[in-house]
C-alpha positions, 0 to 999 in steps of 0.5 A: 299021355295024350295028345294036347290039341287046339283047335282055334276057329273064326267066328262064333257060329262055327265053333258052336259046330266045332264044339258039337263035334265033340272032338279031343281038344281045346276049342279057342274062338278068334274074333277079329276082323283083320281085314279091315282097318290098321294093324301090327305085325306082333300081337301085343299091347300095341296092337290091341290099343290100336285095333280098339280105336278102329273099332271104337269108332268104325263099330262102335266096339267098346274096349271092354267088349273087345278085351272080352271077345278077342284079348281074353282068347288070345290070353287062353291060348298063350296060357294052354302051354306045349301043343302037340297039333294045332288045327285051323279052321278058317272059310276061303273068304278074304275076311277070314284068310286075314285073321289066319294069317294073324293068327299062324302068326301068332302061333309061330311066335309062342309054339315053335314047330308043332304040326299045324292042320287046316279045316278050310272050305273047299268041296271034297270027293263026293259033295254035291256042292261047295258050302262054307264051313258054317253051313255043314252038317255035323257029318260033312263038317266031320268029314272035312275035319278027317280030310284036313290039310297038312301046312308045310313049313313052306306053307307057314312061311308064305302066310308068315310072309303075307301077314307082314306084307298085309301090315307093311305101309307097301303093299305093292310088295303082296302083288307078286304073292299072288303066284306063289304055290302053297296048299292054300287052296284060296290064298291066292284069290284073296291076296287078288282081293285085296289088291283090288279094295284099292280105289281104282285109278280110273274112277276111285271106286273100288272093285267091290264098290263097283259090283255093289252098283252094278247089283243095283244096276241089274236087279230090281231092289226095292229098299235098303235091306233088300241091297244088303242082302244082295251085297251079302250074298254077291260079294264073291271072295270078300266074306263081309259081315253084315256090319262091313257091307251097312258100312261099305253101303253109307261110304257109296250113297252117293252113288244110288238113290231110292226113286218109283219104289225102288234102289237105283244108281244115281247121275254119279253111280252112271259116272262111275260104272261107265269111267267118266268120273273119279270119285277120288277126292270125294271118297278119300279117308284116312283109313286102312288096310293094315298097315297102308292107308288106302288112298295112298294107293291105286289099283289100275285095272288094265294092268292089274297093277297097284301104283303109289300116289 
């Protein structure tokens, strides 16, 4: 009897390419952005309700659209029956890795003891440069599939633990996970990037927000669209989408201005970059990363610690 394989793919762009490979098995697309907003560990009706509320407010995504794009795929996943192999297709960044952790947690609940392998962005032997999976041609993508990573029970338990901690109200427990070794090549970097998303204890802006201001300071940026292109290109491990970056720029608009035909750092932006003023109170909101309210914690850059207020 032929093996029954699931290909779980993060996002439509990559899913189209995976489909074009004509691999045996079912392709299911994971369409979420769990690196932002509140989450629960178990992906159930309460989880969907929580996510719908956040996505409606933050991105004007309707409940109907969410059901169509995400909930329907989860229902398909749960209805597959017994599988022989699961192949995960996820990129190297924080956006994809948080989704991947959630997916592994769900799969381990509904598919016990099924071998799981991972196709992730990485530079293979013979390749000239590192490229995200979505930018590979079909021959390159097939080569990555053939060289996919076997995930051990320890790997899967690490992923499940980090997802549990991400969904908890105490992100301080995530910090030690940066040093844990696993077959997830980029997981430690993504956990570190997540920890640095909490507001800096001195300035109130986080590492990604500071990087945006540095880009404005160091480049001749003509307008908002030009700025959006820069921040998408030079965001490091975050993997944020256009919509996420536009929302971030809206939050940061007190720190820059359009003047003399270009985008420039404002006086407040200068104070933030030089660490001469703490903008915590001006930026404070009630949003969450997973189970933690963002502004209940501070990141101390000198010691790389998280502090609870």
